[in-house]
Wavefront OBJ file of the C-alpha trace (Angstrom):
o trace
v 90.945 93.164 118.578
v 89.552 96.330 117.137
v 85.915 97.321 117.141
v 84.203 95.897 114.447
v 81.026 98.169 114.793
v 80.703 101.005 112.399
v 81.955 104.290 113.723
v 80.987 107.933 112.345
v 83.960 110.092 111.234
v 83.038 113.743 110.610
v 84.742 115.294 107.187
v 84.886 118.726 106.275
v 84.162 119.846 102.598
v 87.209 118.196 101.542
v 87.115 115.219 99.176
v 88.819 112.985 101.716
v 88.305 111.664 105.144
v 90.518 110.182 107.890
v 89.035 106.681 108.954
v 90.199 103.819 111.184
v 90.120 100.391 110.013
v 87.486 98.271 111.918
v 89.889 95.274 111.664
v 93.479 96.248 112.320
v 92.707 99.742 113.737
v 95.018 101.548 111.474
v 94.193 105.086 110.447
v 93.842 105.770 106.702
v 92.770 108.696 104.461
v 89.846 107.773 101.912
v 88.752 109.572 98.963
v 84.893 110.786 99.155
v 82.730 112.353 96.380
v 80.911 115.521 97.431
v 78.835 115.271 94.214
v 76.521 112.606 95.821
v 74.184 113.221 98.795
v 74.556 109.623 99.876
v 76.964 106.969 98.924
v 77.886 103.296 100.071
v 81.096 101.542 98.678
v 83.419 98.780 99.529
v 87.081 99.445 100.053
v 89.935 97.459 101.095
v 92.175 98.516 104.139
v 95.715 99.436 102.628
v 97.160 97.835 105.758
v 95.470 94.500 106.402
v 93.789 94.267 103.045
v 90.532 93.369 104.531
v 87.153 94.825 103.150
v 85.403 97.778 104.787
v 81.837 98.990 104.031
v 82.059 102.724 103.793
v 78.949 105.002 103.899
v 79.022 108.648 103.315
v 76.218 111.139 103.957
v 76.878 114.941 103.162
v 74.803 117.520 105.092
v 73.665 120.650 103.810
v 76.639 122.582 104.938
v 78.724 120.401 102.803
v 80.390 118.424 105.706
v 79.938 114.782 105.583
v 79.517 111.799 108.073
v 81.802 108.715 107.090
v 80.938 105.486 108.571
v 83.379 102.538 108.088
v 82.504 99.068 109.274
v 83.331 95.636 108.734
v 82.234 94.491 105.270
v 78.595 93.443 105.412
v 77.881 95.688 108.512
l 1 2 3 4 5 6 7 8 9 10 11 12 13 14 15 16 17 18 19 20 21 22 23 24 25 26 27 28 29 30 31 32 33 34 35 36 37 38 39 40 41 42 43 44 45 46 47 48 49 50 51 52 53 54 55 56 57 58 59 60 61 62 63 64 65 66 67 68 69 70 71 72 73
């Protein structure tokens, strides 16, 4: 079983981040909006269709920390 705890994925100044589903463990690429300093949204896994809570925090250098957790975590 995949680790359900949120994990931080570093992202560059791109508008996408590679993340791993907290349920099935499959890696996916998600879109992120560099226009916001912080964001939180729910997105379904494209493989197992279970919902994730995605949190994005951009740093002053334009890179981002992307945290993906099981919905509600």
